[in-house]
Structures are given as C-alpha cells and as structure tokens.
C-alpha positions as CSV (number, residue, x, y, z in Angstrom):
1,M,-49.7,68.1,212.2
2,V,-48.0,65.0,211.2
3,L,-46.9,64.5,207.5
4,D,-45.1,61.3,206.6
5,V,-43.4,60.3,203.1
6,D,-42.3,56.9,202.4
7,L,-39.7,57.4,199.8
8,G,-39.8,53.7,198.9
9,S,-43.2,53.6,198.1
10,P,-44.5,53.4,194.5
11,V,-46.8,56.4,195.2
12,P,-45.4,59.6,194.4
13,P,-44.5,61.7,197.5
14,Y,-46.7,64.9,196.4
15,E,-49.6,62.0,196.1
16,Q,-48.7,60.7,199.5
17,L,-49.1,64.1,200.8
18,R,-52.2,65.1,198.8
19,A,-53.9,62.0,200.3
20,Q,-52.9,62.9,203.9
21,L,-54.0,66.3,203.8
22,A,-57.2,65.3,202.2
23,T,-57.8,62.7,205.0
24,M,-57.1,65.4,207.5
25,I,-59.5,67.8,206.3
26,T,-62.1,65.3,205.9
27,C,-61.6,63.8,209.5
28,G,-61.2,67.2,210.9
29,T,-58.0,66.8,212.0
30,L,-57.0,69.9,209.8
31,P,-59.8,72.3,210.8
32,A,-61.2,75.1,208.4
33,G,-58.9,78.1,208.4
34,H,-55.8,76.4,209.5
35,R,-52.6,77.3,208.3
36,L,-50.0,74.8,207.2
37,P,-46.5,75.7,207.9
38,P,-44.3,77.2,205.1
39,I,-43.5,75.3,202.1
40,R,-39.7,75.6,202.8
41,Q,-40.2,74.3,206.4
42,L,-42.4,71.5,205.2
43,A,-39.7,70.6,202.4
44,A,-36.9,70.8,205.0
45,D,-38.7,68.6,207.6
46,L,-39.7,65.8,205.1
47,G,-36.4,66.0,203.0
48,L,-38.1,66.8,199.9
49,A,-37.8,69.4,197.5
50,T,-40.1,72.7,197.7
51,G,-41.7,71.8,194.4
52,T,-42.8,68.4,195.5
53,I,-44.7,70.3,198.7
54,G,-46.0,72.9,196.5
55,G,-47.9,70.7,194.3
56,P,-50.4,69.5,197.0
57,T,-50.4,72.1,199.2
58,A,-50.5,75.6,196.9
59,N,-51.0,74.6,193.4
60,S,-53.9,72.1,193.9
61,K,-57.4,72.8,192.4
62,P,-60.1,73.5,195.2
63,R,-62.1,70.4,196.1
64,V,-65.1,70.2,198.1
65,W,-64.4,68.0,201.0
C-alpha cells in the first residue's frame, strides 16, 4: 500500500489520507478485511503526527463504499 502526503498542498494531510484510502477501497486496491499498518508506523513513514493518521484511519465514521 502506498500513501503519499503533499505537505505543500492546501488540502490538510488527514484529508489527503482519507481521500486516498477511500479511493483504494472503491477501486478494490484495499480489499475488505485488509489491515492497515499500525498508526505509529504510518506516522513515522509519512513524517506525520500520530493524531494526523488516527483521524482518517481509526476515528472515521463508517461509510458505505
């Protein structure tokens, strides 16, 4: 799984991640039941705070894709 955040973008990082995850789910790149890496690992890989990662991954309201 490849997630990318553009820190120079006017779109907040958490929204960039949410949109990427939504696209991956919709396109089938992220299949049902697939586990994401731990929040701390994603944060370290992307150079972001864990709270930035936690929003779009753990605290999102369930959505119908």
